[in-house]
N, C-alpha and C positions, 0 to 999 in steps of 0.2 A: 503491500498498501505506502504511495506518498505522502512524504512528508509530510507534506502543502495542502490531503489531505485532513490530515489531525490535526495542522494549522488552523482549520477553519472551523475543525470542531469548539476548537483554541475561542476565537471569540464568541462564538453559538452559545460556549461557556457563558460567558460576562452578560454576554442579551439574558441568557434565560433565566440568571441571576433577579431581571430583572425584572421580565418577567411575571416570576411567577412569586416573587418574595411577597407582594402586597396579600398574602394570603396567612402571611406572622407581622402583619403589621395596623391592617383594617383599623381594627378597634385606636389603638394609637394613635393611628389620623381622625378619628373620629371626634374623638376627646381636644386636638389639640384643633384642628381645622373647624372645630365644633361642627358636625359633618352628620346625617343620620351614621346608623352601618350600611343601609344597602348603597347607601350612599360613595361612601367609602368602597362598597364591593365596586363599584360603578367604573373604578379607574382602571379597574384591573379592564370590564369591554371597553373601557374607550383607545386601551392599549391594544385588545383587539379588533375593532372595527378601523384603527390605522391602519392593521396586519393587514384587515382584506382589502381597504383600498388601495392602497400603497405599493404593497403586491405585484398586480397586474400593473402598475403604474408606473412603479419603481423598476422594472422590470426590461419596459419600453424602452424607461426615459436613454437607462443608460445601455439597450443594443448594442450599439454600437462601439462602447467606453471600450473600454480597454476591461480586462479584470480589475486591475489591479488598479486600478485609479477609481472604477468604481468604490469601489470593498473600504478601502483609507473610506471615501465618504463618506459615504453613509457609517463609514465609524464613531470620523473624529464630530457627524453632528450626533447622535448619539450620544457621544460623552455630555457634548455642551446641550444637551436640552437636562440631562443628571445633574449639572452644575445648578442651574436654570431651580427646575424640581426642587434640590435638597436649603436652598434659598429661602424659597416666595414665602407669605405667610396665605398667599388667596389659594380656595379652592378649585376656582379656575383658570388661574396661572399650572397650575399642579394636572385642572384634565388636561389640560391643549400639551402641553410638555408629556405628559401620556401619548397623546392621537403623535403628535410628532417626531417622536421615539421610536415611533411605534414603524413608521414609516421613513423610519431608517435603520429601522430592526429590518422592514417588509424586504427591500432592496438587498438587503446581508442575506437575505436567506433565498430570495429569490436565485442570484446571483452564486452562490453560497453549494446550492445544491448540484443543478446547471452542471458546475465546473468541479464543482467533487469528481458524480458521475461520467462527466468529459473525459478523467483520469485515466478510469481504470478500464481494463477489459468488464465485459459484458459476463463472462461470471461471477465478476466482482462488487460490481451494481448497488447489488443490496445491503453489503457491504460497507461499503464508503458510506453511502444512506447512515450510515448504522451509527459510523464511527459521526457522518456532523452532526442529526440527532443527539448522540451520545452525549453531547454540548449539554446538554440541556437535560438529561437526567446527572450530571454531576453536578448544572449547578442546583440540580432540588438535593444530590447528598452536600453539596459541602454547603454554596449557596444563600441559597435560600432557609439553611440554619444560625450559620450565620447574621445567616443580614434579621432573622428572628430579632438573636442573641444582643444584636447589636441595637437595635428598636426596643428591647428592655428595659435597655443598659444606660442612653445613651440621645433614645432617641427615634424612629424612624428617619424625621434626616441623614443620623450615620450612615444607613441600608442606603441612598443612593448619591451620598460621598463615595465612601465603601467602591458601587456598580459601575463610579467615572473611575478611580485608580485601575478598578481591574484593567477594564478597558487598554488600559496605555499599549500594555506591554503584548497586546491582540496587536494594535494598527502594526509595534513594528515587526512583532513576527511572519502580517498580512506581506508587509513593504519585500523585507526578506525573501522570502518564498514561494507567493503567486506569482505563476505567469505574469507575464504581463497582455500577453495581447488581447482580441478583444474576445467578446460574448462570444458574438456569432465564430468565430476564428474555429471551422472547424477540419476548413482543410476544406467546403464546398460552397456551393453559393449560396448566403443569405436564404434560408427561408419564408416567404410574403408574412404578415402580418395574417394576413386575413386566413393563408390555408390555417396556420400556427391557429387562429382562434378555431376555425372550421376542423377541426381536430380535436382540443379542445372540450367541445360542445357537443360533442357526439355522443346518438344515445349508445357507447361501449361506456365510456365517461361520465355522463352525469350520473348514472348512480351510483358511483364510483363518489364520485367528489360530495355527494349527497350524506354515504352512509361514514366519509372520512365527516362530516361538521357534526352529524351527529355524536359520534364513538365520540368527537374530544369537547364536543360541549355538554356530553355526562361525567367526562373528567374534572374541564375548569366550574364547571357547577357544585360540587362534592370541593374541588379544592379549593374554592375562592373563597370559603368558607369552614374551613376544615377548624380555623385558632375560635370562634363561640362555636364550633362544634364540641369538642374535647374540653372545652375547659367553660363552659357554662350548663353540657348538657353530663356530656360522660364526667363529668367532676371532677379533671384534670386541673392539674395547678398551671399556671404559665410555664414553664421551665420544661411542660413533655410538651409540649407546641414543639421548639427546633429538634428536641427525637425525635418525633411520629411524624413531621417531614423532610429528616436523615430515615426514616424508616421507606418513607414514599419513592423519598428518592431513589434509594437501595433497587428498592425492589422495580423501576423505573429504568434504571443503569438496566440491572439484570433480562428488562425483559429489549429493552430493545439488542442488548448483545445476542439475545436466543434469538430476531427475531432477523442479525443482520447474519447468522447464517442458516437459517433456515425460506425465508421468504427468497429467495427466486424458486426453491424448486418449485419449494408448497408453497410459497402465497394463501391459496386459498384454503387450505387445511388450521392454517395461522390464526387467519382473521375470522374463518368462521368457527372455529373453537376461541376462540376471545373474546368475544365478540357475544356468545352464552354466560359462556365465565362474566363478562362482567353484567349482566344483567342479572346473572341471580347473583352475583357480589355486593352491586350497592345496595341491592334491598333486603341482603345478611349487614351490609355495614346499619343501615338504614334502619334496622331491627335489634342487634346488639349497642349501638353506640353507647348505652347505660349500664355494661354493664365492657369498664377498662384491656380488664388482657383482652376479651374478645375483639376491642375493636382497634387499637395497638396489634393486636396479628393480621386482621383485614387490609388494615390500609396498604402493607409495602407488597404483598396480591396483587391490590389491585391500583395500586405504581405500577407493578409488572405487568399486567396484563393490558393495562390504559396502551402504554408505550412502548409493549410487544404491535400488538393490534392498529398502532394507528402505524408504526412502524413497517408495516408489512401491508397500513394501502399506500400510504407513499412512497415506498417502492412498485408495489405496480401501476398509480398511475405515473410516473416516469415510466416503465416500462409502455406502459398501452397511447405515452404520448409520444411516440419517438418521433413524429412530424412535425413535433411543435418544440422542436430543442432549449431556446430562449421563455417562453410560456408554464413550460410542461413545471418546474421550479415555484411558477410561480401564484399557479391554478391550484398547487395542495397551498401550498404558505398559508391563501382564500381559502380554500376549504376550512382549513386547522382551524382558522380562528376564523370565520366565519363560528362555528361550533366556541369559540373564547369566549365569543361577542353573548351570542345566545343562553349560554352555562349561567353562566355568574349574573345577566339578567331574571331570568329565568325563577335562580334560587335566590332574588331578594326581593321578586315579584314573590312567591313563596313563603318569604319570613313576616315581608311584612306587612301580606296578609293572617298574619295572627297561626301563623299553622306550626310553630316551631322549629326549633332548632336541629332537627332531622329533616322539617323539607322541602331540608336542597338535597340529598340525598334520596327519596324519592325522585324529583321530581331527575332523580337522573338518571334512580331504573326505570324511568318514563319514559325516557331518550334513550335507552339503550334496547328499551323494546320497537320505538319506533326503526330502527335501525333497523332489525332482524326483522322487521314488517318490510320497510324497502329494502331488504339482503331478498329474500326469499319471494317476493311477488314479481321481482324484478330475476328474480331466476326460473319462478313458474313463465313469465314470458314466455321467458328466451326459449325452454330448450323443456315446456312439458313434463315437469323427471313423473314417472315415477314415482309413488314413497310421500304423497307430502309435501311440507313447505318443513320450515326450523332448520334445525343444523344439517338433513337429511338433503333438503334439496340446496343449503347454502356447500354443502360436501359438494354437489355437482355443476358449483356457475365454474366456468370459463372453460381451455377450453376453442381452439378457432373462429370456433361460431357466434363469437359477439356477444359471449352470456356479460356477465355485470363483469367480472374477476372474471 
């Protein structure tokens, strides 16, 4: 595996810390800025909205830029907005910095994913994707719990300063390791944007992208409100929040690693098994939230399933979208973060409705049921398999017939 692929994972680690760290800071932000807990949770949604809008927009804007220049520009903007966020006393300004930072992060992701898979042969594309996505899981293991510790002892602003500082080595690493060729420099004529969009909005990819959005919506719905769930429903002290986040991150890293090994050879099995297990797992966490030992045992398992399934879905999109070398990574990022937009919003609505701190977890379970219905319905519509729907139908996705997966 080229060292440059690992450098991209390092940069994603810094950005992933920012994207996920609010799960351990929402209470402190809400108290400091005098806003409701649901408003603090919407900072995660604002970041995700920026990712949704920014991924295709930034990919198109940087289409003819040298890869290294694009990645460095996106990183520089990312650092700057975190400095502003750490200094501002205004919720509105903080919300805006989350959106702008997400635009930069989206651009980085879109270029990084296509750059990583372009550096390796087909048999290693799943592993290259896993290395880049693995930066996020390491952020969950190390960066996010560290942000929670910083927030507990020195306030939430210290976590924003830490993200800005940690991003600086990534700037140097990208400068030294990433080739300077243009984003469309593959040795062939660039694919017209219209042809790329046609490939990405075709009947094979639409259901996969929708499924990815629902899976990630379920993940972010619970993850955004994990801190109040643990401290106000499970009964754990604030010191357990970084530990729980680290457990989720450790499981996520394991899931990405496993998915990177098997997603190229058996994408359907990885996705079908992961989605079914996630639907059951989120429901189990909602039922077990009042029992600390069970809740803590489920958290790393759900992290493993969520990120393993997500990585397999990203790999599948990149594989199906060979006709869209510039925008495939952008559309994967958009689908991923569309779920991250809807998830915290839906969880916040459930909280505001007075359904309690377990409500976001039940919403996650519902979103996974919807993902399974989309997948099973598409599988039936494409192949009309015998033996009914559910996991059996999902297992018959794929092949060359244009099925969902």
